[in-house]
C-alpha positions in Angstrom: -134.5 16.3 4.6 -131.3 15.4 2.8 -129.5 14.8 6.0 -132.1 12.2 7.3 -132.2 10.5 4.0 -128.3 10.0 3.9 -128.3 9.0 7.6 -130.9 6.2 6.6 -128.9 5.2 3.5 -125.7 4.9 5.5 -127.0 3.1 8.6 -129.4 0.7 6.7 -127.5 0.0 3.7 -123.8 1.1 3.6 -122.6 0.0 7.1 -124.1 -3.4 7.0 -122.9 -4.0 3.4 -119.4 -3.0 3.9 -119.2 -4.9 7.3 -120.0 -8.0 5.2 -118.5 -7.6 1.8 -115.8 -5.1 2.7 -114.2 -7.3 5.4 -111.8 -10.4 4.7 -114.0 -12.7 6.9 -110.9 -15.0 7.6 -108.7 -12.2 9.2 -111.2 -9.4 10.1 -109.0 -6.9 7.9 -111.0 -4.5 5.7 -110.5 -4.9 1.9 -108.8 -2.0 0.0 -111.6 -1.7 -2.7 -114.6 -3.6 -4.2 -115.3 -4.1 -7.9 -118.2 -2.3 -9.5 -120.3 -5.4 -8.7 -119.6 -5.1 -5.2 -117.1 -8.0 -4.8 -113.7 -7.5 -3.1 -110.7 -7.0 -5.3 -108.5 -9.9 -4.1 -105.3 -8.6 -5.7 -105.2 -5.1 -4.2 -102.4 -4.1 -1.9 -103.9 -3.0 1.5 -102.9 0.6 3.0 -102.7 1.1 6.5 -104.5 4.3 6.4 -107.6 2.4 4.8 -107.5 -0.1 7.7 -107.3 2.8 10.3 -110.0 4.8 8.5 -112.5 1.9 8.4 -112.0 1.2 12.0 -112.7 4.8 12.9 -115.9 4.7 10.9 -117.3 1.6 12.4 -116.1 2.7 16.1 -117.7 6.2 15.7 -120.8 4.6 14.3 -121.0 2.4 17.2 -120.2 5.3 19.7 -123.0 7.4 18.5 -125.6 4.5 18.2 -125.8 4.3 14.5 -124.5 0.8 14.2 -124.0 -1.0 17.4 -122.5 -4.1 15.6 -119.5 -1.7 14.5 -117.9 -2.1 17.8 -117.1 -5.9 17.2 -116.3 -5.2 13.5 -113.8 -2.5 14.6 -112.3 -4.4 17.3 -111.5 -7.4 15.0 -110.1 -5.3 12.5 -107.9 -3.5 15.1 -106.6 -7.0 16.1 -105.9 -7.7 12.4 -104.1 -4.3 11.9 -101.9 -5.0 14.8 -101.2 -8.4 13.7 -100.0 -7.5 10.2 -99.1 -3.8 10.3 -97.5 -3.1 13.8 -93.8 -3.7 13.8 -93.8 -6.8 11.8 -90.2 -6.4 11.0 -89.2 -5.8 14.5 -89.0 -1.9 14.2 -91.4 0.3 16.1 -94.3 2.0 14.3 -96.8 0.8 11.6 -95.8 -0.1 8.2 -97.2 1.5 5.1 -98.8 -1.2 3.1 -99.5 -5.0 3.3 -100.0 -7.6 0.7 -103.5 -9.2 0.5 -102.0 -12.2 2.4 -100.9 -9.7 5.3 -97.4 -9.6 4.5 -95.1 -6.5 4.5 -95.4 -4.6 1.1 -93.8 -1.4 2.2 -91.9 -1.0 5.5 -92.2 2.9 5.4 -93.4 4.5 8.6 -95.6 7.2 7.2 -96.9 10.3 9.1 -100.1 10.3 7.3 -100.8 6.7 8.1 -100.1 7.2 11.8 -102.4 10.3 12.1 -105.2 7.8 11.0 -104.0 5.2 13.4 -104.6 7.9 16.3 -108.0 8.9 14.9 -109.2 5.3 14.7 -107.8 4.6 18.4 -109.5 7.7 19.8 -113.0 6.6 18.6 -112.5 2.9 19.1 -111.3 3.9 22.7 -114.5 6.0 23.0 -116.7 3.1 21.8 -115.2 0.3 23.8 -113.0 1.5 26.8 -110.6 -1.2 25.7 -107.4 -0.8 27.7 -105.2 -2.3 24.8 -106.6 0.3 22.5 -105.4 2.9 25.1 -102.0 1.3 25.2 -101.7 1.4 21.3 -102.8 4.9 21.3 -100.3 6.0 23.8 -97.5 4.0 22.0 -98.3 5.7 18.7 -98.2 9.1 20.1 -95.0 8.4 21.6 -93.5 7.0 18.3 -94.7 9.9 16.5 -92.9 12.2 19.0 -89.8 10.1 18.9 -89.6 9.1 15.2 -91.8 11.3 13.0 -91.4 14.8 14.6 -89.0 17.4 13.6 -87.2 19.8 15.9 -89.8 22.4 15.3 -92.7 20.3 16.4 -94.1 19.4 12.9 -94.2 16.0 11.4 -91.6 14.7 8.9 -93.0 12.8 6.0 -92.0 9.4 7.4 -89.1 7.1 8.3 -87.1 7.2 6.3 -87.4 11.0 5.7 -88.1 12.4 2.3 -89.0 15.6 0.5 -90.9 17.6 -0.4 -92.9 17.9 2.8 -96.6 17.9 2.3 -99.4 19.8 4.2 -101.6 16.7 4.1 -100.0 14.8 7.0 -100.1 17.9 9.1 -103.7 18.5 8.4 -104.6 15.0 9.3 -102.5 15.2 12.4 -104.6 18.1 13.3 -107.8 16.2 12.8 -106.5 13.5 14.9 -105.8 15.9 17.7 -109.5 17.3 17.3 -110.7 13.7 17.6 -108.6 13.1 20.8 -110.6 16.2 22.1 -113.9 15.2 20.9 -113.8 11.6 21.8 -111.6 11.5 24.9 -111.0 15.0 26.1 -107.4 14.1 26.0 -105.2 16.2 27.9 -102.4 16.3 25.1 -104.9 17.3 22.3 -104.9 21.0 22.7 -101.1 21.7 22.7 -100.5 19.5 19.8 -103.3 21.0 17.8 -102.1 24.4 18.5 -98.6 23.5 17.0 -100.3 22.6 13.8 -102.5 25.6 13.6 -99.6 27.8 14.1 -97.9 26.1 11.0 -101.2 26.6 9.0 -101.1 30.4 9.8 -97.7 31.0 9.2 -96.6 28.6 6.4 -99.2 26.4 5.0 -101.8 29.1 4.0 -100.6 31.9 2.1 -102.5 35.1 2.9 -101.4 37.0 -0.2 -102.8 34.4 -2.8 -105.3 33.0 -0.1 -104.3 29.6 -1.1 -103.2 26.5 0.8 -100.0 25.0 -0.5 -99.4 21.2 -0.8 -95.7 20.8 -1.2 -92.8 22.4 0.7 -89.0 22.5 1.3 -87.8 21.3 4.7 -87.8 24.9 5.8 -91.6 25.0 5.0 -91.0 27.4 2.1 -93.0 26.5 -1.0 -91.4 23.8 -3.1 -89.6 25.0 -6.2 -91.4 24.7 -9.7 -94.8 23.2 -10.4 -95.0 21.5 -7.1 -95.0 24.7 -5.1 -97.9 26.0 -7.2 -100.4 23.1 -6.6 -103.7 23.7 -4.9 -106.1 21.0 -4.0 -109.5 22.8 -3.3 -110.7 19.8 -1.3 -108.1 20.2 1.3 -108.9 23.9 1.6 -112.6 23.0 2.2 -111.4 20.3 4.7 -109.4 22.9 6.5 -112.6 25.1 6.8 -114.3 22.4 8.7 -111.2 21.8 10.9 -110.6 25.3 11.8 -114.4 25.5 12.9 -114.0 22.3 14.8 -111.1 23.8 16.6 -113.0 26.8 17.7 -115.9 24.6 18.9 -114.0 22.1 20.8 -111.6 24.5 22.5 -114.2 27.3 23.2 -112.4 29.8 20.9 -114.2 33.0 19.4 -115.2 32.8 15.8 -112.6 34.1 13.6 -112.5 35.1 10.0 -109.9 32.7 8.8 -112.2 29.8 8.1 -114.3 32.1 6.0 -111.3 33.4 4.2 -110.1 30.0 3.2 -113.5 29.0 2.1 -114.2 32.1 0.0 -110.9 31.1 -1.7 -112.0 27.6 -2.1 -115.1 28.5 -3.9 -113.0 29.8 -6.9 -112.5 26.1 -7.9 -116.3 25.3 -7.7 -117.9 24.5 -11.3 -120.6 26.8 -11.7 -122.8 24.5 -13.5 -122.5 21.2 -11.5 -121.5 23.1 -8.2 -118.7 20.5 -7.7 -115.1 21.2 -6.7 -112.4 20.3 -9.3 -109.6 18.0 -8.2 -106.6 20.5 -8.5 -105.9 24.0 -9.1 -103.0 26.5 -8.9 -102.0 29.5 -7.0 -103.3 31.9 -9.4 -106.8 30.3 -9.4 -106.4 28.3 -12.4 -107.4 24.8 -13.1 -104.8 22.0 -13.4 -107.1 19.1 -13.4 -110.8 19.4 -14.1 -111.8 16.0 -12.8 -114.0 15.8 -9.7 -113.3 13.1 -7.1 -116.2 12.2 -4.6 -114.0 13.1 -1.5 -113.9 16.8 -2.5 -117.5 16.9 -2.6 -117.9 15.6 0.9 -115.6 18.1 2.2 -117.4 21.0 0.4 -120.5 19.7 2.2 -118.6 19.7 5.5 -117.3 23.2 5.1 -120.8 24.7 4.4 -122.2 22.6 7.5 -119.4 24.2 9.6 -120.2 27.6 8.3 -123.9 26.9 9.1 -122.9 25.9 12.6 -120.9 29.2 12.9 -123.9 31.3 12.1 -123.0 32.2 8.5 -126.2 33.4 6.8 -127.4 31.0 4.0 -124.7 28.3 4.8 -127.5 25.8 5.9 -129.1 26.0 2.5 -125.7 25.7 0.7 -125.0 22.7 2.9 -128.1 20.9 2.0 -127.6 21.7 -1.7 -124.0 20.3 -1.6 -125.3 17.0 0.0 -128.0 16.8 -2.7 -125.4 17.2 -5.5 -123.1 14.7 -3.7 -125.9 12.1 -3.6 -127.0 12.7 -7.1 -123.6 12.6 -8.8 -121.5 10.2 -6.5 -123.6 8.1 -4.1 -125.6 4.9 -4.5 -123.9 3.7 -7.6 -122.7 1.5 -9.2 -124.4 -0.6 -6.4 -126.6 0.5 -3.7 -124.0 0.8 -1.1 -121.3 2.2 -3.2 -120.0 5.3 -4.8 -118.6 6.6 -8.0 -115.1 7.8 -6.9 -114.5 10.3 -10.0 -116.2 12.2 -12.7 -114.4 13.4 -15.8 -114.1 17.1 -16.8 -117.6 17.1 -18.2 -119.2 15.5 -15.4 -119.5 11.9 -16.6 -118.6 8.8 -14.3 -115.2 7.4 -14.7 -115.3 3.6 -14.7 -113.5 2.0 -12.0 -113.3 0.2 -8.6 -115.1 1.4 -5.5 -112.3 2.5 -2.9 -112.9 1.6 0.6 -111.1 4.9 1.6 -114.1 7.1 0.5 -116.4 5.7 3.4 -114.6 7.8 5.8 -115.3 10.8 4.0 -119.0 10.0 3.4 -119.5 9.0 7.0 -118.0 12.2 8.4 -120.0 14.3 6.1 -123.3 12.6 7.0 -122.7 12.4 10.7 -121.9 16.2 10.7 -125.1 17.0 8.5 -127.3 14.9 11.0 -125.6 16.8 14.1 -126.0 20.2 12.7 -128.8 20.1 10.2 -130.6 16.8 11.0 -133.9 16.4 13.0 -132.8 13.5 15.2 -130.4 15.3 17.4 -130.7 14.0 21.1 -131.0 16.5 23.9 -128.1 16.6 26.5 -128.6 14.6 29.6 -129.7 17.0 32.5 -127.4 17.1 35.5 -128.5 15.2 38.4 -130.8 12.8 36.5 -130.0 9.1 36.1 -129.0 9.7 32.6 -126.9 12.6 33.7 -124.8 10.3 36.2 -124.5 7.9 33.6 -123.2 10.3 31.1 -120.7 11.4 33.8 -119.4 8.0 34.4 -119.4 7.1 30.7 -117.4 10.2 29.8 -114.8 9.6 32.6 -114.5 5.9 31.6 -113.9 6.8 28.0 -111.3 9.5 28.8 -109.3 7.3 31.1 -109.9 4.0 29.3 -111.3 2.2 32.4 -114.1 -0.2 32.8 -117.3 1.5 33.7 -117.8 -0.1 37.0 -114.3 0.7 38.2 -114.8 4.5 37.4 -118.3 4.4 39.0 -116.9 2.8 42.3 -114.2 5.5 42.4 -116.5 8.5 41.5 -119.3 7.2 44.1 -117.9 8.8 47.2 -117.1 12.0 45.4 -120.5 12.4 43.9 -122.3 12.0 47.1 -120.3 14.9 48.6 -120.8 17.3 45.5 -122.6 20.6 46.4 -124.8 20.1 43.2 -125.5 17.3 40.8 -122.9 17.2 38.0 -123.1 15.5 34.5 -119.6 16.4 33.5 -116.2 15.5 35.0 -115.4 19.2 34.8 -118.6 20.0 36.8 -117.9 17.5 39.3 -114.4 18.8 40.1 -115.9 22.3 40.6 -118.5 21.0 43.0 -115.9 19.2 45.3 -113.1 20.7 47.3 -109.9 21.3 45.4 -108.0 18.8 47.3 -110.7 16.1 46.7 -110.7 16.9 43.0 -106.9 16.5 42.9 -107.3 13.3 44.9 -109.9 11.8 42.4 -107.7 12.7 39.3 -104.7 11.1 41.1 -106.9 7.9 41.9 -108.0 7.7 38.3 -104.6 8.1 36.9 -103.0 5.6 39.2 -105.7 3.0 38.0 -104.8 3.8 34.4 -101.2 3.5 35.2 -102.0 0.0 36.8 -103.5 -1.0 33.4 -100.3 -0.3 31.7 -98.2 -2.0 34.4 -100.3 -5.0 34.2 -99.9 -5.0 30.4 -96.1 -4.9 30.9 -95.9 -7.6 33.5 -98.5 -9.9 32.0 -96.7 -10.0 28.6 -93.4 -11.0 30.1 -94.4 -13.6 32.6 -94.8 -17.2 32.0 -98.6 -18.0 32.8 -99.3 -19.9 35.8 -102.4 -21.0 37.8 -103.4 -18.9 40.9 -100.8 -16.2 39.9 -99.8 -13.8 42.8 -99.0 -10.1 42.6 -97.3 -8.0 45.2 -97.6 -4.1 45.1 -94.9 -2.5 47.4 -96.3 0.7 48.4 -100.1 -0.1 47.7 -101.5 3.2 48.6 -105.2 3.3 47.8 -105.0 0.1 45.7 -105.2 1.5 42.3 -102.4 -0.4 40.6 -103.9 -3.7 42.2 -107.4 -3.2 40.4 -106.5 -4.6 37.0 -104.4 -7.4 38.3 -107.5 -8.5 40.5 -110.0 -8.1 37.7 -107.7 -10.6 35.7 -107.6 -13.4 38.2 -104.5 -12.5 40.3 -104.3 -13.2 44.1 -103.8 -9.6 45.4 -101.0 -8.8 48.1 -99.7 -5.4 49.1 -97.1 -3.8 51.4 -98.3 -0.5 52.8 -96.9 0.9 56.1 -99.6 3.5 56.6 -102.7 1.8 58.5 -105.1 4.5 56.9 -103.9 3.8 53.5 -104.3 0.0 54.1 -107.9 0.6 55.1 -108.5 2.7 52.3 -107.0 0.2 49.8 -109.1 -2.7 51.4 -112.4 -0.6 50.7 -111.5 0.4 47.2 -110.9 -3.3 46.3 -113.9 -4.6 48.1 -116.2 -2.1 46.4 -115.2 -4.0 43.2 -115.5 -7.3 44.7 -111.8 -7.8 45.3 -109.9 -9.0 48.4 -106.3 -8.4 49.2 -103.8 -9.2 52.0 -101.7 -6.5 53.3 -98.2 -6.4 55.3 -96.4 -3.7 57.1 -93.0 -4.9 56.5 -89.6 -3.0 55.6 -88.0 -4.9 52.8 -84.6 -3.3 53.7 -84.5 -5.3 56.8 -86.8 -8.3 56.1 -88.8 -10.1 53.3 -91.8 -12.2 53.1 -91.7 -15.9 53.2 -93.7 -16.0 50.0 -93.2 -16.3 46.2 -94.8 -14.0 43.7 -95.4 -14.2 39.9 -95.3 -10.3 39.7 -93.8 -7.6 42.0 -94.5 -3.9 41.5 -92.3 -1.2 43.0 -93.7 2.0 41.7 -92.0 5.3 42.9 -90.8 3.7 46.1 -87.2 2.8 45.7 -86.0 6.4 46.1 -87.6 6.5 49.6 -85.8 3.5 51.1 -82.7 3.4 53.2 -80.9 0.5 51.5 -82.1 0.1 47.8 -79.6 -2.7 47.2 -81.0 -4.7 50.0 -84.6 -4.1 48.9 -83.9 -5.1 45.4 -82.2 -8.3 46.6 -85.2 -9.2 48.6 -87.6 -8.4 45.9 -85.6 -10.9 43.7 -85.8 -13.6 46.5 -89.4 -13.2 46.5 -89.9 -13.7 42.9 -90.8 -17.1 41.4 -88.7 -18.3 38.4 -89.7 -16.5 35.3 -91.4 -13.9 37.6 -91.6 -10.3 36.6 -90.4 -7.2 38.6 -91.8 -3.8 37.4 -89.7 -0.9 38.9 -91.1 2.5 38.4 -88.5 5.3 38.8 -88.1 9.0 38.6 -85.8 10.4 36.0 -83.6 12.8 38.1 -82.3 14.7 35.1 -85.8 15.4 33.4 -86.4 19.1 33.1 -90.0 18.7 34.6 -88.5 17.1 37.7 -86.0 19.8 38.1 -88.7 22.5 37.7 -90.8 20.8 40.3 -89.4 17.8 42.3 -91.9 15.0 41.9 -92.3 14.6 45.7 -92.6 18.2 47.1 -92.8 20.4 44.0 -89.8 22.3 44.9 -87.4 23.6 42.2 -84.0 22.1 41.7 -83.9 19.2 44.2 -83.2 16.3 41.8 -79.9 17.5 40.4 -78.5 18.1 43.9 -76.8 15.3 46.1 -79.2 14.1 48.8 -77.7 15.9 51.8 -77.7 19.3 50.1 -81.2 18.7 48.6 -82.5 18.2 52.1 -80.9 21.3 53.4 -82.0 23.5 50.5 -85.5 22.2 50.9 -85.6 22.9 54.5 -84.1 26.3 53.9 -86.7 27.4 51.4 -89.8 25.8 52.8 -89.0 26.4 56.4 -90.1 23.0 57.4 -88.6 19.4 57.6 -89.4 16.9 54.7 -92.5 15.0 55.1 -90.7 11.8 54.3 -87.4 10.6 53.4 -86.0 10.9 49.8 -82.6 9.0 50.2 -81.3 9.4 46.8 -82.4 9.8 43.0 -80.2 7.4 40.9 -79.7 7.3 37.1 -81.8 5.0 34.9 -78.7 3.1 33.8 -77.8 2.6 37.5 -81.1 0.9 38.2 -80.8 -1.3 34.9 -77.5 -2.6 36.3 -78.9 -3.2 39.9 -81.8 -5.2 38.6 -79.6 -7.1 36.1 -77.2 -8.2 38.9 -80.0 -9.1 41.3 -83.0 -10.1 39.3 -82.4 -10.8 35.8 -82.2 -8.9 32.6 -84.2 -5.9 32.1 -86.2 -6.7 29.1 -87.8 -3.3 28.2 -87.8 0.3 29.4 -91.3 2.0 29.1 -92.1 5.6 29.9 -94.6 8.4 29.3 -94.4 12.1 28.5 -96.1 13.9 25.7 -93.6 16.6 25.3 -90.9 16.6 22.6 -87.6 18.4 21.8 -89.7 21.0 20.3 -91.0 22.0 23.7 -87.2 22.3 25.0 -87.0 26.2 24.6 -90.0 26.9 26.5 -89.2 24.5 29.3 -85.6 25.9 29.4 -86.8 29.3 29.8 -88.7 28.3 32.8 -85.5 26.9 34.4 -84.2 30.6 34.7 -87.4 31.7 36.5 -87.4 28.9 38.8 -83.7 29.4 39.7 -84.3 33.1 40.3 -87.2 32.3 42.6 -85.5 29.7 44.7 -82.2 31.7 44.9 -84.1 34.7 46.2 -85.3 32.5 49.1 -82.0 31.0 50.1 -80.5 33.3 52.8 -77.3 31.3 53.5 -74.7 32.5 51.2 -72.7 29.2 51.2 -75.7 27.3 50.6 -76.7 29.5 47.7 -73.2 29.2 46.1 -73.4 25.5 46.3 -76.8 25.6 44.7 -75.5 28.0 42.0 -72.6 25.7 41.1 -74.7 22.6 40.6 -77.5 24.5 38.6 -74.6 25.8 36.3 -73.2 22.3 35.8 -76.7 21.0 34.9 -77.7 23.6 32.6 -74.3 23.5 30.9 -74.7 19.8 30.3 -78.1 20.3 29.3 -77.4 23.0 26.6 -74.5 20.9 25.3 -76.8 17.9 24.9 -79.6 19.9 23.2 -76.9 21.2 20.7 -75.8 17.7 20.0 -79.3 16.5 19.5 -80.3 19.4 17.0 -76.9 18.7 15.2 -77.0 15.0 14.9 -80.6 14.4 15.0 -80.7 12.3 18.1 -84.1 13.6 19.4 -85.1 10.4 21.0 -81.9 10.1 23.1 -82.4 13.7 24.2 -86.1 13.1 25.1 -85.2 10.0 27.1 -82.3 11.9 29.1 -84.0 15.2 29.8 -87.8 15.2 28.8 -89.2 11.8 30.2 -90.1 12.4 33.8 -90.5 8.7 34.8 -89.6 5.3 33.6 -90.8 1.7 34.2 -88.3 -1.0 34.1 -89.4 -4.4 33.4 -87.0 -7.4 34.6 -87.7 -10.9 34.3 -86.0 -13.7 36.8 -84.6 -15.9 34.1 -82.3 -15.7 31.3 -84.9 -16.3 28.6 -85.5 -13.3 26.2 -89.0 -12.0 25.9 -90.5 -9.8 23.2 -92.1 -6.6 24.6 -95.5 -6.2 22.7 -96.4 -2.9 20.6 -99.4 -2.5 23.0 -97.1 -1.2 25.8 -95.3 2.1 25.6 -91.8 0.8 24.6 -89.0 3.3 24.3 -86.2 0.8 23.5 -85.1 -2.6 24.5 -82.8 -2.2 27.4 -79.6 -3.3 25.8 -80.2 -0.6 23.1 -80.9 2.0 25.7 -77.6 1.4 27.6 -75.7 1.5 24.3 -76.8 5.0 23.5 -74.3 7.7 23.8 -75.7 9.6 27.0 -74.3 12.7 28.7 -72.5 11.7 31.9 -74.6 14.0 34.0 -74.6 11.7 37.3 -70.9 11.7 37.2 -70.6 15.4 36.6 -72.8 16.0 39.6 -71.2 13.5 42.1 
């Protein structure tokens, strides 16, 4: 079968050849293209998208067992990409192109490029579980949200912005979100993908002419003149595959949309050679009759997707398309190469062999093997050893944690499951809801610990026998990555049961820790630490100033304090207080918040929440007592485009809580503070839309939590791109921000 033949060619010939000849052996970066003799072109400018595409190919090939050595190839290329392309000019994001020597050729931050970085990271994370890759993935998603996303949730072209807007970056962002789902079951994938799908249905695909536009004005109306008439049949075929993938991955019913797009696409298939032409127009005419290789891979993928959807005869068409691809383009001018383009008469056009085509070829062959091939592996059966391994592997990839850490955390829950489970979703169904919630919380805390470790370790001066203190150690999740990196572990935890649980968690991984029951508002420890972590604790203590002063006293010179704090003004925290899940508590003064909580919940607070302070207040506190706050990092996948939906929920939350407040005076006070908050919120939103200050608005009202990194010294330290950096602290403080705290005092 053609699927098996192409798989053998790819795994035995292409991947080994390009891993050797397509890689700059001095740096690990991929060459942009090879000559017709299979030698690198040393003068070619290197595009970021090609680096990311090649990383994706080798990571995916390793993940599915086609080329195990691909993991090392991809990781080395990832390091090279980070070294040369990630913020080399000091600005966030990836640059567009590099010289062969690795210098900046174009500092454009291109949306298309960043979509491929996400695609690469998704599969590299699946293949390796590497925590640094997870951090870069998170950082890239955050950068796209902040800098490359318009108010309507669609991508702009890049930074600096330009027009016309193209459908191509939107399509590859959609592809990247599907990869996040397929490779990692990423929780953000669905919402992001659905935004692009809505754009495709309402703006990109014209139902009247049944064509996919390529160029648009900023309002997503077709561009004026010839640009607005251009159709690329290869992109239409690519959308057929993507639409079917979306249906499959998210369990959606089969729709006619993909078939409508594909029927339109076939208007531009040469009836003789059965190849798609490079460019058409909205009326069905041909603008460029040449035939590039990537279009033919997309034609084959579209037929494969239709075959998987059960369309009669599509499997035979898919095999025929693959055979035509092989005969016209593949295995020439050398065995591991391809002819990039045929002329209008079907003759090869002489030229180099671009590395970018490997991505197209690989996906077509992998899909052919998955759907049409004879080597598909049966799924692991629940309850078997392979089934348990599949469960651990999938959770490890999804959370980007080491496999043995995940196995240790899952073990007690697996033994209490009513039935064996081979997936995380199945396991959560087999255990009590409270246990499932605890398990998800534990995994998320360990992942947060990985990020905190990266933040702290990148700022501290390396020392022998480094010591870390986690204040509010809980079950020990934050300490795990520090222990596995050689730190001596210490924790403060007042709850005896949690101390015992924390000790067991760490011992199961071969780690030991020393625990203390001490109130840092009243006394400190007579020890010095390289890193102190205080995550979601400071708002519970009676004297934050005293606690920060004692933490500073326990830090060694050049030691790092990581302070995790909730954002009191974030809409998500207003909708549900992070401690109790009650509406509206964070924008209220503390005494009033306590009275409102006890009135509507009819019970006392489980533990004290002394006060929520503004982020700038914490920055000044740390700066005075510890040292300069070097960076501020945070996490939230939502953007300003999500604001209207979030704001609508505020009204419903207010109505529900107001209906439960029986005390008229208490209700009136609550109404006044709510009105003040929403008035300030709407004013800030209007300013952000008018002036384009989306990042400031997200920092102030969308992000639910921040980590502040302070160093006990006067030295400046660069915060690496692997962490989710918002802005350096001085820039954060310099931004114009609504005086919400003052208005609510």
